[in-house]
C-alpha positions in Angstrom: 128.5 101.3 87.9 129.6 102.2 91.4 133.2 102.0 92.5 132.0 101.3 96.1 132.1 97.9 97.8 128.8 96.1 97.9 128.4 97.0 101.6 129.2 100.6 100.9 126.9 100.6 97.9 124.0 99.3 99.9 124.7 101.9 102.7 124.8 104.7 100.2 121.5 103.5 98.5 119.8 103.1 101.9 120.9 106.7 102.8 119.5 108.1 99.5 116.3 106.0 99.9 115.8 107.2 103.4 116.3 110.8 102.5 113.8 110.5 99.6 111.2 108.5 101.6 111.2 110.9 104.5 111.2 114.1 102.5 109.6 113.1 99.2 112.3 115.2 97.5 114.3 113.9 94.6 111.9 111.6 92.9 108.3 110.8 92.1 105.6 109.5 94.5 102.7 107.3 93.2 99.7 106.2 95.2 97.7 103.2 93.8 94.1 103.4 92.8 93.2 101.2 95.8 94.8 103.6 98.2 93.3 106.6 96.6 89.9 105.0 96.7 90.0 105.0 100.5 89.9 108.8 100.5 92.2 111.8 101.0 92.4 111.3 104.8 93.6 107.7 104.3 96.1 108.8 101.6 97.5 111.5 104.0 97.8 108.9 106.8 99.5 106.4 104.4 102.0 108.9 103.2 102.8 110.0 106.8 103.3 106.3 107.7 105.7 105.8 104.8 107.7 108.9 105.9 108.1 107.6 109.5 108.6 103.9 108.6 111.8 102.4 110.2 111.0 98.7 110.7 113.7 97.4 108.4 114.5 93.7 109.1 116.3 90.9 107.3 112.9 89.7 106.2 111.8 92.9 104.4 115.2 94.4 103.7 117.6 91.6 102.7 119.9 93.8 100.7 119.9 96.6 103.3 118.8 99.3 100.8 115.7 100.4 102.6 113.6 100.1 99.4 110.5 98.3 100.7 108.2 98.4 103.6 105.0 96.7 104.8 102.7 98.4 107.3 99.2 98.7 108.7 97.3 102.0 108.2 93.7 102.2 109.5 93.4 98.4 109.4 94.7 98.2 105.8 97.9 96.4 105.0 100.0 98.6 102.7 103.3 98.1 100.9 105.6 100.8 99.6 108.4 100.2 97.2 111.2 102.4 95.7 112.3 101.7 92.2 115.3 103.2 90.4 115.2 104.7 86.9 117.6 106.6 84.7 117.0 110.4 84.7 114.8 110.2 81.6 112.6 107.7 83.3 112.8 105.4 80.3 115.1 102.7 81.7 116.3 101.3 85.0 119.2 103.1 86.6 122.6 101.7 86.0 123.8 102.9 89.5 121.2 103.6 92.2 124.0 104.8 94.5 124.5 107.8 92.2 121.8 110.4 92.6 122.8 112.1 89.4 122.2 108.9 87.4 119.0 107.8 89.3 115.4 109.0 89.6 113.7 107.3 92.5 110.0 106.3 92.3 108.1 105.4 95.4 104.8 103.6 95.0 102.4 103.1 97.9 99.8 100.4 97.4 97.4 98.1 99.1 99.0 94.7 99.8 96.4 93.0 97.6 97.4 95.2 94.6 101.0 94.0 94.7 
């Protein structure tokens, strides 16, 4: 577990999530079947929108970890979500603020697939 205060922990997690979300480095990216079904151009636009997302509010980011977003792409409502796994990807991470103990997984999906 982290030795940081809850506020510092959330800030550290948000920084790690923002870095991963904007670069796609340091984790896995999954795109749902519904998003894929809209074609490669849509997938490219959706991933670009995830990378540039910055509309974090108390409503969509209550823990201030920047781990969820909702957006419109080509008239489709999308969600993206970051989950935290241990490095083996078998269990949840014990400490998402520790990049050595955490593998991030970002999933992009149609809102109706959530």
